[in-house]
N, C-alpha and C positions, 0 to 999 in steps of 0.2 A: 504494500500500500504506500503510495506517495503521500507522506505525512504533510508536506507543505501544501499540496493541492487540496488535501482533505481539510486542513485548517482554513484555507481561503474559502472553501465552499460552505463550511459549516459554522464558521465564526459568527456571522450575523445572527444566526439562531441562538447561539450561546449568549451573545451580548443581549439579545432581546429577553431571554430567560432571566438573565441577571437583573435587568431593569425591572421586569415585572415582579420578581421575587422581593425587591426592595420597596415596592410601593405598598401603601397601607390599604387603600380603598380601591378595589378592582370591580369592574363591571362584570356581568355574567359572562359576556363574550371573552373578556380578558382572563377570567378564571379558567374557562375552557382552554384558552390558548396556553396559559401557564401549565396546565396539566399535560397537554399534548407535547409542549416543548420539553418538559421535565422527562417524559418517557423517551422522547427521541434522543435527548442528551445522555440519558442513561445507556441507551444503545450505542451511542458514539463512544462513550467511555469504555464500554466493553470491547469495542473494535480496536481502540487505541491500545488497550492493555494486551490484547491477544495478538495483534498484528505487528506492532512496532512500539514497544513500551517507551514512552517519553515522560520522564519524571516530572518535568515542568508542566506539560500539558495535562497529565493525569492529575496533578495537584490542582490545576486551575479548574478542570471539569468537576473534580470531587468537591471543591469548595462551592462552586455554583450549584451543584445538585443538593448539597447540604442546606444551602440558603433557600432553594426552592422547596425542598422537602419540609423545611420549617414553616414556610408560608402556607403550604398545603395542609399540614397536619396540626399546626399549633391550635390549641383550644381557643374558641372564639366566644367570649362572654357576651351575654345579651347587652345591648346598649340602646339608647334612644335612637341612634342612627339606624340600627337594624329594625326597630319598631317602625320608624318612619318609612324605611324602604319597603317594609311589608305592606303598609297601607297605601303607599304612593305608587307602587309598581306591581308587586306580586298578586295581591288580592284583586285589584281591578282588572289586571291582565288575565288572571285565571277565569274571572266571570265573563269578560269580553270574549275570550277564546272560545267559549262554549255558547256564544250568543245564539247561534242558529238552532242549537238543541233546545235551550230553554225558551227561546222566542217562539219556536214552532209549538212546543209543549203548551205554552201559555195560550196561544191563539186557539188551538184545538180544544183545550180544557174549558176555556171561557165559552166557546161556541157550544160545547156539549152542555154546560151548565145553563146557558141561555135557552137552548132548545128544550131541555128538560123542564125548566121553569115555565116557558111559554106553553108547552104541551099540557102541563098540570093546570095552568090558569084556564085553558080552553076546555078542560075535561073535569068538571066538578064531581062527576061520579067516581072518577079515579081518586081524586083528593079525599073523598069521603071514605074510601076503602083503606087508605093509607093511615089516616089518623082519625080517631073518633071526634065527633063534633065538639063535645065538651073540652077536649084537649086543644082543639083548634082555637076555640074561643079564649082559653087560658093563655095560649101562645100569642094571639094577635090583638087582643083587646087592649085599649089604653091602660097602661100600668100592668100589662101582662108579662109573661115570662120572657118574651123577646127583649122588652125594654128593661126590665128589672135585673136581667142577667148582669148588666154592666155595673150594677151597684150592689151585687149580692155579697160583697165582702169589702172591708176597708181598702181604699185605693192601693195602698202599698202592698198589702197581701194579695190583692187581685192581680196587680202587675206581675208579682213574682210567680204566682200560680200560672198565669197565662203564658209568661215567658218560658217557664220550665216545660210546660206541655208542648208549646210550639217548637222549641229548639230540639227537644227529643224527637218530635215528629219529623222535623227537617233532617236531622242526622240519620234517622231510620230510613227516610226516603232516599237520601243521598247514597248511603253505603249499602243498602239492600240492592242497589243496581248491580252489584257483583253477581247476583243470582239471575243473570241474563235480563235484568230490568223488569222481570215479571212482578215482583212485589211493589215496585215503583208505580206501575199502572194501577194496581189495586188501591194503594194508599191515595193516589191522586184522584181516582174516581170517587172514593168515599168523601173526600173533601169538596169537590166540585158539585157532587150530587146533593150534599147537605146544603150548600149555598143555593143551589137551584130550588130545592124543596122549600127551604125557609122563605126565600124570596117569593115563590109562587103563592104560598099561603098568605103572606103579608099583602101582596098585590091584590089577590082575590078578595081580601077583607077590606080593600080600599085604603090600605096603609102602606103603600109602596114608598111614599115620601119618607115615612119614618124608617123603613128598612134601609134605604140608601143613605139617609142622614146618619144612621148609626153604624153602618158598615164601612162607608167610604173613608173616614178619618184614619183608621188603622188598617183597614182591609187592603188598600192599594199596595202598601209595602209588604204587608203580611203575605198576600197571595203571590206577589212577585218573588218573595223569598222562597216560598214553597215551589213555585215554578222553576226557579233556578236550581234548587235542590233536586227536583225531579229530572230536569234536563241533564244536569251533570251526572246524576245517577244512571240515566238511560245511556249516556255516552260511555260510562264505565262498563255497563253491561255489553254494549256493542263492541267494545275493545276485545272481549273474549271471542266474538264472532269474526271480527275483522281487525287484527292487530296491525295491519299495514306492513311496512318493511321490517318491523321489529319482531322479536320473539314474543309470544303471548305473555310470558312472565315479565319481560322488560316493559312491554306496553301496559300491562296491568299495574306494575309498580309505579310507572310514570303517572298514569291517570289516577291512581289511588292517592298519590302524594298531592296532586293538584286538587282532587276532591276534598282532601283534608284542609287545604288552604281555603277553599270555598266554604267548607263547613264552619270554620272559624268566623268567616264573614257573616254567614247566616245567623250564627249565635248573636252577633252584635246587631244585625238589622232587626232581628226578632225581639231583642231587648228594647230597641227603640219603639217597635210596634206595641209591645206590652205596656210601656209607659204611656203612649198615646191612648191605648184602649182603656187604661185605668183612669187617666187624668183629663183627657180631652174629650173622648167620645161621650161620656155621661155628664159632661160639665154643663154649666148654665150659659156657655157661650152661644151666640146665635148660630144657626145651622150653617150659614155661609162661612163663618169663621172656622168652625170645626172641619168642614169639608176643605176649606182653604189650607188648613194645616196639613191634612193628608195629601193633597195635591202638591203642595210645596215640598214636603219630605220626599215624595215619590219622584218629583222632577229633579231634585238634587241628587238622589241616588242614581237615577238613569244618566244624568250628566257625568257623575263620577265614573260610571262604567264605560260610557260611550265616548267620553272625552279623555279622561285620565287613563282609563284602561286601554283604549285604542292606541294612545300615544305610547304607552309602555309596551304593548304587544308589538307594535311596529318597530320598536327598538330591539326586539329579540326576546323580551321577557314572556314566559309562558305560564308563570305561576308555580313552577316547580322549585324545589330547593336548589341551592347553588351546586355547581358541579362537584365541589369539594366534598359535599355531604352525601352525594349519591353513591350507591354501590356500583362497582364495576359491572358493565353489561357485556355479555358475549355477543359478537356480531351475528346477525341472522344469516343463514346460508341461503344462497340463491337470491 
């Protein structure tokens, strides 16, 4: 091996590795590059040692590899910077990345709920067989169960109860997708059917305005969170059917880690909806103000996903953990 030609050809890569290893804050792409250069330089060191030992070159490459190894394996303590990075890049990018899945899920689910509600309103004989008349009156009358539900417990306790129930439902929807998405469809149908049935009885009783006034403030973001969880869960299940160019295990690991990022986000959005449902929905504010709160929060969230998330996604962020924290993946054959 011509050691001089080898050094001339490979030196730029070693110098780049050295510069990256000395930097403190790296982008996702730079971490990937650091890992690739580290592996390539380790191969170069092996060639130098076996073909033509050069003490000075061996020392140089060994020092560079030690520095890059430290950068790759050093423990990283949680910091405000990592928290900020999570909310400004990883989370919105992960949600934006699956936008077609949860957007389509939302559209189909809402159409199904609307169709069910419309059909029930048009068929009073069917409504009477589902729920006995006394229970219908108890549900729909002024001061009935539908209205008093939101004041059935002190606001703080009610918010905690609603939040706990909703985020467990969202996480169940999200991660049950690994079972080919079948449980996701069942959970989603239960929720949209309940929405359609309640709406149908309230509208049929002439109290549709009360229904939408009480549902809208918290329901917009709450249902969006459920649709996102369902869409990401379905994508997770589809990964088992069509993993793409990756092995099924590698694809499932990647989608699972991204789903976990989305899950953290849904816990937080549902905390927000729980607070709104407990303190805004049953409040004495005029209807336009309560509905305005729900529309404003929903608009801000969608802007967060489609503006911040799109920007992060186009920069190469996909919502996965950094390359340093990922397990090594075997390349797919073929």
